[in-house]
GUPA-992049 format. One record per residue (C-alpha): residue in three letters; y, z, x. Coordinates in steps of 0.001 Angstrom, whole numbers, padded with zeros to 6 digits, always signed. Example, Ala and Ser with C-alpha at 12.3 -4.5 7.8 and 13.67 -1.06 7.14 Angstrom:
! GUPA-992049
ALA-004500+007800+012300SER-001060+007140+013670
This chain:
! GUPA-992049
UNK+036801+103395+128854UNK+036964+103026+125071UNK+040286+102598+123271UNK+042144+105802+122450UNK+044303+105808+119320UNK+048005+106448+119672UNK+047840+109798+117859UNK+045492+111144+120567UNK+046958+109230+123483UNK+050462+110589+122909UNK+049462+114073+121752UNK+051883+116699+123142UNK+050552+118727+126069UNK+053532+121079+126483UNK+055783+123031+124178UNK+058682+120806+125147UNK+056778+117715+123936UNK+056354+119039+120393UNK+058765+117327+117978UNK+060427+119006+115008UNK+058989+122521+115524UNK+061503+124050+117896UNK+061730+127262+115881UNK+058024+127910+116513UNK+057718+126765+120113UNK+060763+128810+121140UNK+059356+131949+119508UNK+055955+131557+121177UNK+057497+130944+124595UNK+059652+134073+124253UNK+056621+136110+123158UNK+054688+134976+126256UNK+057614+135725+128567UNK+058031+139197+127043UNK+054255+139843+127032UNK+054285+140349+123273UNK+051336+138114+122409UNK+049661+138949+119101UNK+045920+139056+118516UNK+046047+136789+115427UNK+048125+133787+114381UNK+048277+131652+111236UNK+049798+128179+111577UNK+050477+126565+108178UNK+052247+123443+107014UNK+052021+119759+106151UNK+049259+117584+107600UNK+049835+115893+110932UNK+052826+117934+112095UNK+051312+119755+115081UNK+049514+122913+113924UNK+046318+122414+115932UNK+048295+120885+118797UNK+050505+123987+119108UNK+047398+126193+118970UNK+045905+124274+121896UNK+049154+124426+123881UNK+049358+128188+123242UNK+045760+128583+124448UNK+046618+126585+127586UNK+049716+128742+128241UNK+047729+131979+127840UNK+044950+130898+130230UNK+046977+128715+132638UNK+046488+129528+136325UNK+049471+127505+137540UNK+049598+124496+139806UNK+048458+126556+142774UNK+045815+128345+140686UNK+047124+131819+141568UNK+049088+132808+138463UNK+048011+136220+137171UNK+049936+136181+133896UNK+050348+133744+131019UNK+053091+131197+131495UNK+055688+130015+129024UNK+054877+126354+129767UNK+051352+125268+130793UNK+051069+123291+133997UNK+048533+120825+132632UNK+046740+120348+135975UNK+044740+123534+136538UNK+041095+123782+135524UNK+041837+125799+132388UNK+044495+123377+131112UNK+042322+120352+131905UNK+039263+121733+130106UNK+041243+122876+127062UNK+042917+119477+126815UNK+039520+117772+126975UNK+038057+120175+124416UNK+035155+121450+126562UNK+036462+124866+127603UNK+033896+127668+127384UNK+036463+130317+126502UNK+038507+128320+123960UNK+036293+127622+120933UNK+037496+125289+118186UNK+035643+125783+114893UNK+035849+123465+111903UNK+036088+126023+109114UNK+035463+123342+106487UNK+031792+123149+107574UNK+031358+126562+109208UNK+032703+128548+106296UNK+029837+130853+105408UNK+029218+134477+106145UNK+026423+133706+108609UNK+028703+131646+110872UNK+031358+134362+110792UNK+028781+136993+111702UNK+027782+134966+114741UNK+031449+134618+115697UNK+031931+138374+115338UNK+028948+139073+117566UNK+030283+136669+120214UNK+033617+138471+120396UNK+031955+141438+122089UNK+031408+139432+125292UNK+034199+138942+127781UNK+035476+135450+128714UNK+033429+133545+131243UNK+036397+132663+133468UNK+039771+132719+131701UNK+041959+135638+130683UNK+041353+135370+126931UNK+038594+134186+124653UNK+040441+132197+121983UNK+039042+131081+118621UNK+040877+128219+116869UNK+039802+127959+113166UNK+040898+124639+111693UNK+041227+124362+107870UNK+040849+128129+107707UNK+041611+128278+103972UNK+038114+126908+103246UNK+036364+130003+104592UNK+034705+131942+101781UNK+035977+135320+100641UNK+032773+137008+101802UNK+033171+135474+105258UNK+036799+136621+105429UNK+035697+140132+104483UNK+033147+140057+107298UNK+035907+139033+109716UNK+038430+141542+108404UNK+037601+144530+110623UNK+037228+142425+113773UNK+040529+140669+113069UNK+042316+143976+112523UNK+041106+145636+115726UNK+039727+142903+118008UNK+038870+143442+121660UNK+041787+143010+124022UNK+040424+139736+125376UNK+040086+137981+121952UNK+042808+136020+120125UNK+042375+134277+116750UNK+044396+131209+115735UNK+043993+129805+112208UNK+045447+126442+111156UNK+045697+125636+107439UNK+047510+123429+104953UNK+047073+125980+102142UNK+048040+129442+103383UNK+048102+130831+099854UNK+044281+130493+099746UNK+043879+132870+102673UNK+043451+136470+101419UNK+046483+138684+101724UNK+044465+141198+103748UNK+043960+138535+106429UNK+047560+137309+106361UNK+048945+140812+106740UNK+047025+141233+110007UNK+048306+138023+111606UNK+051631+136525+112594UNK+052366+133658+110208UNK+054245+130571+111445UNK+055260+127983+108851UNK+055596+124444+110251UNK+058180+122040+108883UNK+057841+118373+108031UNK+059122+116238+110899UNK+062537+114739+110265UNK+062890+111042+109611UNK+065107+110480+112654UNK+062677+112337+114929UNK+059756+110194+113775UNK+061745+106972+114285UNK+062775+108090+117772UNK+059199+108950+118729UNK+057908+105619+117380UNK+060584+103763+119355UNK+059558+105531+122568UNK+055898+104758+121985UNK+056375+101026+121246UNK+058556+100751+124342UNK+055834+102354+126459UNK+053233+100105+124855UNK+055588+097135+125408UNK+055414+096054+121763UNK+058662+094546+120378UNK+059579+096061+117010UNK+062524+095836+114628UNK+064368+098975+113627UNK+063659+098268+109950UNK+059940+098088+110725UNK+060036+101457+112483UNK+062007+102926+109561UNK+059327+101718+107136UNK+056623+103280+109307UNK+058496+106595+109421UNK+059046+106533+105658UNK+055359+105792+105063UNK+054480+108762+107271UNK+056210+111076+104760UNK+057087+113705+107353UNK+053776+113441+109221UNK+054028+112061+112733UNK+050257+111579+112947UNK+050235+109454+109770UNK+053089+107334+111111UNK+051221+106783+114400UNK+048060+105802+112521UNK+049964+103181+110526UNK+051642+101995+113729UNK+048178+101445+115209UNK+047281+099266+112247UNK+050556+097338+112435UNK+050085+096594+116140UNK+046557+095373+115463UNK+047828+093231+112577UNK+050721+091577+114455UNK+050480+092199+118167UNK+053373+089953+119126UNK+056250+091424+117103UNK+056613+094137+114436UNK+058819+093123+111511UNK+059654+094831+108244UNK+057809+092195+106209UNK+054638+092538+108266UNK+054686+096341+107933UNK+055424+096139+104218UNK+052543+093742+103686UNK+050242+096023+105684UNK+050942+099189+103691UNK+051005+097314+100377UNK+054602+098080+099468UNK+056522+095818+097129UNK+059631+094154+098570UNK+062767+096242+098377UNK+064461+093336+096596UNK+061926+093705+093772UNK+062872+097362+093277UNK+066533+096404+093178UNK+065859+093601+090672UNK+063947+095950+088368UNK+066764+098507+088353UNK+069340+095790+087703UNK+067296+094685+084690UNK+067191+098312+083512UNK+070976+098549+083876UNK+071299+095425+081699UNK+068714+096766+079196UNK+066912+093440+079612UNK+063380+094178+078440UNK+062166+090599+078777UNK+063340+090406+082393UNK+061519+093638+083195UNK+058251+092301+081812UNK+058604+089090+083824UNK+059205+091040+087068UNK+056182+093262+086455UNK+054034+090207+085773UNK+055114+088631+089068UNK+054321+091806+091023UNK+050883+092175+089435UNK+050147+088483+090051UNK+050947+088963+093750UNK+048373+091754+093972UNK+050586+094848+094081UNK+049107+098047+092667UNK+050890+099513+089606UNK+050335+103031+090932UNK+051767+102208+094356UNK+054726+100387+092796UNK+055459+103356+090519UNK+055382+105650+093555UNK+057776+103334+095367UNK+060119+103284+092387UNK+060087+107083+092212UNK+061136+107263+095878UNK+063744+104569+095347UNK+065234+106358+092330UNK+065353+109579+094308UNK+067275+107849+097077UNK+069615+106210+094561UNK+070268+109584+092933UNK+071081+111156+096311UNK+073362+108226+097145UNK+075137+108700+093800UNK+075641+112435+094306UNK+076119+112825+098072UNK+077042+109300+099174UNK+075071+106648+101023UNK+075830+108212+104425UNK+074315+111574+103492UNK+071704+112971+105913UNK+069546+113654+102870UNK+068737+109936+102807UNK+065952+109359+105331UNK+065942+105553+105115UNK+067249+102616+107135UNK+070808+101300+106945UNK+069777+098344+104779UNK+068049+100659+102338UNK+071140+102869+102224UNK+073292+099887+101254UNK+070777+098861+098591UNK+070643+102386+097150UNK+074457+102504+097027UNK+074606+099205+095095UNK+072193+100459+092461UNK+073947+103841+092279UNK+077140+102081+091194UNK+075352+100742+088091UNK+074341+104130+086666UNK+075764+107543+085994UNK+074268+110678+087460UNK+072797+111618+084068UNK+071184+108194+083667UNK+069585+108377+087105UNK+068191+111848+086411UNK+066744+110599+083115UNK+065200+107508+084743UNK+063711+109562+087580UNK+062101+111906+085072UNK+060620+108968+083144UNK+059156+107402+086293UNK+057749+110709+087535UNK+055902+111101+084248UNK+054754+107475+084363UNK+053458+107856+087935UNK+051538+110984+086936UNK+049954+109177+083971UNK+048882+106182+086061UNK+046557+108371+088107UNK+044077+108974+085288UNK+044855+106312+082657UNK+043133+103053+081932UNK+045162+099837+081742UNK+047637+100935+084401UNK+049741+097802+083973UNK+050479+098647+080338UNK+051578+102178+081201UNK+053825+100870+083976UNK+055436+098389+081566UNK+055865+101140+078984UNK+057595+103403+081506UNK+060007+100660+082564UNK+060782+099782+078924UNK+061535+103455+078253UNK+064100+103312+081037UNK+065678+100199+079505UNK+065853+101846+076083UNK+067251+105073+077545UNK+070064+103036+079062UNK+071326+102306+075537UNK+071750+105992+074684UNK+075255+107409+074480UNK+075958+110729+076187UNK+076332+113609+073748UNK+079553+114563+075499UNK+081073+111197+074563UNK+080131+111593+070900UNK+081513+115118+070775UNK+084761+114140+072472UNK+085281+111235+070073UNK+084531+113474+067106UNK+086966+116087+068366UNK+089669+113467+068847UNK+089212+112046+065343UNK+089166+115522+063809UNK+092326+116473+065676UNK+094124+113363+064465UNK+093004+113874+060876UNK+093986+117551+060820UNK+097621+117135+061934UNK+099862+119294+059659UNK+102214+117561+057246UNK+105750+118555+056381UNK+104659+119946+052991UNK+101635+122092+052176UNK+100811+120155+048979UNK+100426+116456+048257UNK+101367+115033+044884UNK+101479+111780+043083UNK+104647+109818+043709UNK+106892+108814+040850UNK+107135+105334+042404UNK+103735+104037+043431UNK+103621+102552+046861UNK+100865+101736+049310UNK+100448+103525+052592UNK+099110+101338+055399UNK+096823+102800+058059UNK+098200+103046+061565UNK+097469+100180+063908UNK+094724+101442+066166UNK+091646+099846+067679UNK+089528+102674+066256UNK+091246+102963+062840UNK+088103+101969+060931UNK+085664+104103+062935UNK+084660+107375+061350UNK+082936+110058+063359UNK+079560+111063+061900UNK+080549+114693+062371UNK+083735+114219+060349UNK+081894+112320+057604UNK+079264+115025+057313UNK+081924+117713+057193UNK+083778+115889+054428UNK+080581+115408+052461UNK+079786+119107+052614UNK+083315+120182+051787UNK+083844+117803+048846UNK+080381+116893+047511UNK+080532+113954+045162UNK+078172+112926+042398UNK+076528+109527+042776UNK+076869+108664+039135UNK+080615+109092+038803UNK+083779+109807+040678UNK+083585+113514+039935UNK+082575+116309+042231UNK+079805+118771+041499UNK+082252+121022+039657UNK+083160+118305+037197UNK+086663+117814+038573UNK+087966+114348+038986UNK+088070+113165+042595UNK+091562+112172+043591UNK+092130+110259+046831UNK+094674+111793+049142UNK+096962+110272+051753UNK+097205+112619+054739UNK+100377+112154+056712UNK+099563+111636+060372UNK+098324+109144+062942UNK+094806+108987+061537UNK+095560+108694+057800UNK+092851+106860+055853UNK+093669+103682+053969UNK+093683+103512+050174UNK+091761+101056+048018UNK+093352+098852+045405UNK+091580+100924+042752UNK+092892+104269+044012UNK+096063+105925+042680UNK+098835+106004+045225UNK+099415+109527+046446UNK+101970+110440+049066UNK+103630+113565+050357UNK+107113+114197+048977UNK+108284+115384+052367UNK+110444+118072+050681UNK+109957+121617+049511UNK+110229+120550+045835UNK+106576+120202+044919UNK+105363+119077+041501UNK+102799+121458+039972UNK+099207+120229+039990UNK+095821+121729+039160UNK+094249+123983+041733UNK+091153+121795+041860UNK+093285+118745+042769UNK+095368+120586+045299UNK+095079+119851+049023UNK+096136+122777+051156UNK+097087+122884+054798UNK+094116+124331+056715UNK+096083+125710+059651UNK+096249+129520+059723UNK+099967+129723+060300UNK+100791+127635+057188UNK+098056+128977+054870UNK+099330+130206+051511UNK+098402+133592+050159UNK+094892+133342+048761UNK+094448+133949+045038UNK+091366+134506+042916UNK+091534+130949+041554UNK+091806+129493+045034UNK+088851+131536+046300UNK+086922+130595+043142UNK+087236+126893+043983UNK+086138+127525+047592UNK+083080+129489+046473UNK+082054+126911+043863UNK+082424+124125+046434UNK+080195+126010+048863UNK+077546+126629+046185UNK+077703+123080+044789UNK+074034+122365+045513UNK+072907+125348+043397UNK+073782+123880+039999UNK+072293+126684+037937UNK+074369+129316+039732UNK+077490+127141+039525UNK+077038+126734+035752UNK+076928+130527+035439UNK+079979+131109+037653UNK+082157+128405+036046UNK+082777+130523+032950UNK+083053+133822+034830UNK+086069+136080+035026UNK+087271+136232+038629UNK+089127+139167+040164UNK+090387+139695+043692UNK+090898+143320+044695UNK+091791+143785+048364UNK+088750+142411+050227UNK+086369+142124+047271UNK+086012+139041+045052UNK+084239+139881+041778UNK+082864+137399+039254UNK+081929+138849+035850UNK+079443+136539+034164UNK+077870+136435+030724UNK+074329+136840+032041UNK+071818+139615+032369UNK+071177+141475+035607UNK+067779+139802+035886UNK+069314+136338+035640UNK+071984+137258+038202UNK+069372+138594+040594UNK+067320+135395+040263UNK+070288+133054+040687UNK+072596+134911+043068UNK+070161+135393+045957UNK+070967+136943+049323UNK+071397+133473+050825UNK+073811+132485+048056UNK+075702+135751+048562UNK+076141+135060+052280UNK+077280+131491+051582UNK+079776+132604+048959UNK+081171+135409+051104UNK+081549+133067+054073UNK+083368+130460+051983UNK+085705+133057+050488UNK+086409+134584+053890UNK+087187+131182+055381UNK+089548+130333+052526UNK+091333+133689+052616UNK+091501+133994+056375UNK+090046+137489+056297UNK+086656+139044+055509UNK+085894+138819+051782UNK+082883+140347+050026UNK+081520+138420+047044UNK+080076+140316+044051UNK+078599+138933+040817UNK+078176+141374+037947UNK+077400+141101+034224UNK+080032+141800+031632UNK+082169+138694+030964UNK+082941+137693+027416UNK+080884+134843+026058UNK+082548+131463+025620UNK+084016+130833+022226UNK+082018+127637+021807UNK+078726+129494+022078UNK+078998+132898+020356UNK+076064+135213+020926UNK+074199+136304+017873UNK+073089+139828+017366UNK+070030+140530+019477UNK+068617+142815+016812UNK+068108+140006+014253UNK+065149+137652+014382UNK+062195+137362+016722UNK+062284+137258+020499UNK+061950+133445+020517UNK+064892+133001+018157UNK+067021+135345+020234UNK+066063+133421+023351UNK+066951+130093+021735UNK+070372+131456+020762UNK+071117+132669+024289UNK+073994+130557+025722UNK+072356+130230+029141UNK+069162+128897+027600UNK+071169+126461+025503UNK+073050+125274+028580UNK+069768+124771+030428UNK+068488+122678+027506UNK+071597+120517+027501UNK+071701+119876+031253UNK+068034+119701+032194UNK+066233+119034+028890UNK+064342+122303+029254UNK+062118+123761+026559UNK+060928+127292+025799UNK+057179+127742+026167UNK+056659+131483+026586UNK+058926+134386+025643UNK+058275+137919+026889UNK+060428+140708+025458UNK+060185+143673+027820UNK+062215+145846+025465UNK+059522+145623+022760UNK+056827+146535+025354UNK+058830+149455+026650
């Protein structure tokens, strides 16, 4: 007799022999006992997990005659010795027809099947059709089978096994009972492999069996096929190294070394390890797949612990995953897993697979240098909180006796948060050419009393807080106010003017117009009367500028403020307006104070003058 592979030799012959599908076998046994057998079944799920095997066992149970050959009804567990069970197990039963739907998928084959259903079974109770890979049947063939499947003769039962149930038309699925098979658990596969090697009298290490079960990926048939190869490769003793060499997997120590190099951000070490693996003949695609699985296990060990049942690996692999998990945070592991998943997907259709593998590993090393955004935000919040501590007086003035204020002793005294620096730049914009801000006011350094007070240069005037309620008067532009709401002084028009001009500092033309305006604050309206025409105001004071100005005024006042710019302010004494009725339009334009200011600041020149009043 020729050799029979392990997957066929140890194929289950009873419901109780099926591993990992108890929810299905129990339901079918109860249906047989209650005489509630359906006329159509769909068995779907992963490859090699028992779909066709359960269909055969169900056919045996429906046609079993019992050990004595006198049973008149289907049995919940086939005997395995009667003529029907023996013929079905051998695959030569006349009344149980197995059809490979991958090759017999056309409408002609289905028509022949439909014609054959009209004849009663030759000997058994039921004529059973088992359609393997049923999803490959064409739509036309399914339509031809539809009516027969909906109302078949009482002696006909259809069983369809498929790995892609979504490809079966909904009209077919709605007429059948659908059973979804699960992937076999890791422990169940290891236990079955251990029983088989003991029956075959082949010594095997537990780590070797764990590798075989992991390579099976939930498929018991795949694991048995690899076990066949391993026994043929090393018939005396199965070890982890022999199994790993057979399936082409890189050593687990290599995966651990690569992740340690990633944790150290050692790019050169990563390249050396990849070169060694390629030189030893390992496939980049297979190594990337291994690393994806390893990172998944490390992530699970980090989140749920190394003893979690979610880890379907050996004890040594659990310890290795736990060691690597201690080197990374959960966010880092999620980022690395995403990078390797993308790298593994690219290796399938890219040339120069080694280069793409090296690039993916270098991305992981570079990603390890990134700082979490939460850390940056927390540091920025801490620095801002220290810098914004209220002082004993709302204003800071120059001391009558200059003295130097030293910064507090702190390991982070010289570090400035980028968020705080950007906020300061926007609040007090400074010209590059001089120490003046965009409003022309002299910049005066300030010493803020608190734990995070900035240090002063030798060239800076010494400013300190008096610490008393007797405050020397200073200009409003040089004044530093307490920003806390409870200590905010009553807002005035001048104070809101400075806030608005600071907010509009980048719009120099608008600022030059508003500097000489007359400012009024009436309830919740801030009005600036400027010496400009309505057209010039409309061009300069756009809707965006209006929103910015209103927001700045509202923030300074602590209540909603509406900003309005209107014409009507008196002209500056230094630039008296001449009568518009004298001279030509060009001369009147040249005498306009705004035009003169534009000439002084930007070197502008008048090229075209259009007087709409003369045209009107």
